[in-house]
C-alpha positions in Angstrom: -166.3 -81.3 104.6 -163.7 -80.4 101.9 -165.2 -78.6 98.9 -164.4 -80.4 95.6 -163.4 -77.7 93.2 -163.8 -77.9 89.4 -161.9 -75.0 87.8 -161.9 -74.1 84.1 -161.1 -71.2 81.7 -163.6 -69.3 79.7 -163.3 -71.5 76.6 -161.2 -74.3 75.1 -158.2 -73.1 73.1 -156.2 -75.8 71.3 -156.4 -79.5 72.0 -158.5 -80.9 74.9 -155.5 -83.0 76.1 -153.4 -79.9 76.6 -156.3 -78.1 78.3 -157.0 -81.0 80.6 -153.4 -80.9 81.9 -154.0 -77.4 83.2 -157.7 -77.3 84.1 -160.3 -79.8 85.3 -163.5 -78.3 83.9 -164.9 -77.1 80.6 -168.2 -75.5 79.6 -169.4 -77.0 76.4 -171.8 -75.2 74.0 -173.4 -77.7 71.6 -174.6 -76.5 68.2 -177.7 -74.3 68.4 -180.7 -74.0 66.2 -179.4 -70.7 64.8 -175.9 -72.1 64.2 -176.3 -75.9 63.7 -172.8 -76.3 62.4 -171.0 -74.3 65.1 -169.9 -76.4 68.1 -168.6 -79.9 68.7 -170.3 -82.9 67.2 -171.4 -85.9 69.3 -168.5 -87.9 67.8 -166.1 -85.2 69.1 -167.8 -85.1 72.5 -167.4 -88.9 72.9 -163.7 -88.5 72.0 -163.3 -85.7 74.6 -164.8 -87.9 77.3 -162.5 -90.8 76.5 -159.5 -88.5 76.3 -160.1 -86.5 79.5 -159.2 -87.8 83.0 -162.0 -89.5 85.0 -162.2 -86.5 87.3 -162.5 -83.9 84.5 -165.9 -82.3 84.4 -167.8 -81.2 81.3 -170.6 -78.6 81.9 -173.2 -78.6 79.1 -174.6 -75.1 78.4 -178.2 -75.1 77.1 -178.7 -73.2 73.9 -180.0 -69.7 73.4 -183.4 -70.8 72.3 -183.7 -72.8 75.5 -182.5 -69.8 77.5 -185.3 -67.6 76.0 -187.8 -70.2 77.4 -190.4 -69.6 74.8 -191.9 -72.8 73.4 -190.7 -73.4 69.8 -189.2 -76.0 67.6 -185.9 -74.4 68.1 -186.1 -74.9 71.9 -187.0 -78.5 71.4 -184.1 -79.1 69.0 -181.6 -77.4 71.3 -182.8 -79.2 74.4 -182.6 -82.6 72.6 -179.1 -81.7 71.4 -177.9 -80.6 74.8 -179.1 -83.7 76.6 -177.5 -85.9 73.9 -174.3 -84.0 74.5 -174.6 -84.4 78.3 -175.0 -88.2 77.8 -172.0 -88.4 75.5 -169.9 -86.4 78.0 -171.3 -88.1 81.1 -171.9 -84.6 82.3 -172.8 -84.1 86.0 -173.8 -80.4 85.5 -176.0 -78.5 83.1 -176.0 -74.7 82.9 -179.1 -72.7 82.0 -178.2 -69.1 80.9 -181.2 -66.8 80.5 -180.8 -63.5 78.6 -181.7 -60.1 79.7 -185.1 -60.4 78.0 -186.1 -63.0 80.6 -187.1 -60.7 83.4 -188.1 -61.6 86.9 -191.8 -61.9 86.2 -194.3 -64.6 87.2 -194.4 -65.8 83.6 -190.6 -66.2 83.4 -190.5 -68.0 86.7 -193.2 -70.4 85.6 -191.4 -71.1 82.3 -188.1 -71.7 84.2 -189.9 -74.1 86.5 -191.5 -76.0 83.6 -188.2 -76.3 81.8 -186.4 -77.6 84.9 -189.0 -80.4 85.1 -187.7 -81.6 81.8 -184.1 -81.8 82.9 -182.4 -84.8 84.6 -182.1 -84.3 88.3 -180.8 -87.7 89.6 -177.0 -87.1 89.8 -177.0 -84.1 87.5 -176.7 -80.6 89.0 -178.5 -77.7 87.3 -176.9 -74.3 87.5 -178.8 -71.1 86.5 -177.1 -67.9 85.2 -179.7 -65.0 84.9 -178.7 -61.9 83.1 -180.4 -58.5 83.1 -182.3 -57.0 85.9 -182.5 -60.0 88.3 -181.4 -59.0 91.8 -179.0 -61.6 93.3 -181.0 -62.0 96.5 -184.3 -62.6 94.7 -182.7 -64.9 92.2 -181.1 -66.9 95.0 -184.5 -67.4 96.7 -186.0 -68.9 93.5 -182.9 -70.9 92.8 -183.2 -72.5 96.3 -186.9 -73.2 95.7 -186.1 -74.9 92.4 -183.1 -76.8 93.8 -180.6 -75.3 91.4 -177.2 -73.5 91.9 -177.3 -69.8 91.1 -174.2 -68.7 89.1 -172.6 -65.6 90.6 -169.3 -63.7 90.5 -168.0 -64.2 94.0 -165.7 -61.2 93.7 -168.7 -59.0 93.4 -171.8 -60.9 94.7 -172.5 -63.1 97.7 -172.5 -66.8 97.0 -175.9 -68.3 97.8 -176.1 -71.1 100.4 -176.4 -74.7 99.1 -174.4 -77.9 98.6 -173.1 -76.7 95.2 -171.7 -73.3 94.1 -171.3 -72.1 90.5 -169.0 -69.2 90.1 -167.8 -67.1 87.2 -164.9 -64.8 87.8 -165.0 -62.0 85.2 -162.0 -59.8 84.6 -163.8 -56.5 83.8 -162.5 -52.9 83.5 -159.3 -52.4 85.5 -159.5 -55.9 87.0 -157.7 -57.8 84.3 -156.6 -60.5 86.7 -157.2 -61.9 90.2 -154.4 -61.8 92.7 -153.9 -64.2 95.7 -156.0 -61.9 98.0 -158.9 -61.9 95.7 -158.8 -65.7 95.2 -158.5 -66.2 98.9 -161.8 -64.2 99.3 -163.3 -66.4 96.6 -162.6 -69.6 98.6 -163.9 -67.9 101.7 -167.1 -66.9 99.9 -167.6 -70.4 98.6 -166.8 -72.0 102.0 -167.6 -75.7 102.7 -169.8 -77.3 100.1 -170.0 -80.6 98.3 -168.8 -79.1 95.1 -167.8 -75.8 93.5 -167.6 -75.1 89.8 -165.4 -72.1 89.0 -165.0 -70.5 85.5 -162.1 -68.0 85.4 -162.7 -65.4 82.6 -159.3 -63.6 82.4 -156.2 -63.5 80.3 -154.2 -65.1 83.1 -156.7 -67.9 83.9 -154.0 -70.5 84.0 -152.0 -68.8 86.8 -155.1 -68.1 88.7 -156.3 -71.7 88.3 -153.1 -72.9 89.9 -153.4 -70.5 92.8 -157.0 -71.2 93.4 -156.4 -75.0 93.3 -153.6 -74.5 95.9 -155.9 -72.7 98.2 -158.7 -75.3 97.8 -156.3 -78.2 98.3 -155.4 -76.9 101.8 -158.8 -77.8 102.8 -159.1 -80.9 100.6 -156.0 -82.4 102.2 -157.7 -82.4 105.6 -160.5 -84.5 104.1 -158.5 -87.1 102.4 -158.7 -85.7 98.8 -161.2 -86.5 96.1 -164.3 -88.5 96.7 -166.0 -90.8 94.4 -167.5 -89.3 91.2 -170.9 -90.7 90.1 -171.8 -90.0 86.5 -175.2 -90.3 84.8 -175.4 -93.1 82.3 -178.3 -91.8 80.2 -180.4 -88.6 80.0 -183.9 -88.8 78.8 -185.7 -85.9 77.2 -189.1 -85.3 78.8 -191.7 -84.2 76.2 -194.5 -82.0 77.1 -197.5 -81.6 74.8 -199.0 -78.7 76.6 -196.2 -76.1 76.4 -197.5 -73.2 74.4 -196.5 -69.6 74.1 
């Protein structure tokens, strides 16, 4: 099985049409409750979907109030906004990023599980990026139980098993870029999966994207190239009346 790679930079700079010629994935952060005017509008998102090639992937990142997991009007507003964005973009992947304050307690795990029940799971992949004191091995166990992809940095952490990998390559400290050897290790760590989402957070992301794509295509060529992309048509917000702090 050849892994289908979706590779993107940390953020969009300039026009989407120019970005989409270099990358094939973009994380999108819709307006949040705290900053309702910061972020692309639904009209802009619909234009992006029409302007991007069919294989281009948009990953919708859930807002900070959703990431904190505490029941609130802000959480409800951000969740509704994010699902509307996912519908406009025909997104096949949604990312939940939990801040350091969401610690590996039974309460946090219960809140994550209840939130996941409200997200579409038909042809939409959910990725989870925990920050703070979560141990990768423990987080991987829970991610597997919930049926989500755990976001990791494959240059520093093992990539959990599963049909989908979500990776974020962070250029930190002296590691300002990723050479061919490091990217080769990334492809080896990801291995054979259905899909791999890779965000390259470095000043030289374009060159690294090209090299990573070359490495991934060596395997893809053996499997006949790209497969069929199935996109969700409509995402429905599931409302719970019993979610209380």
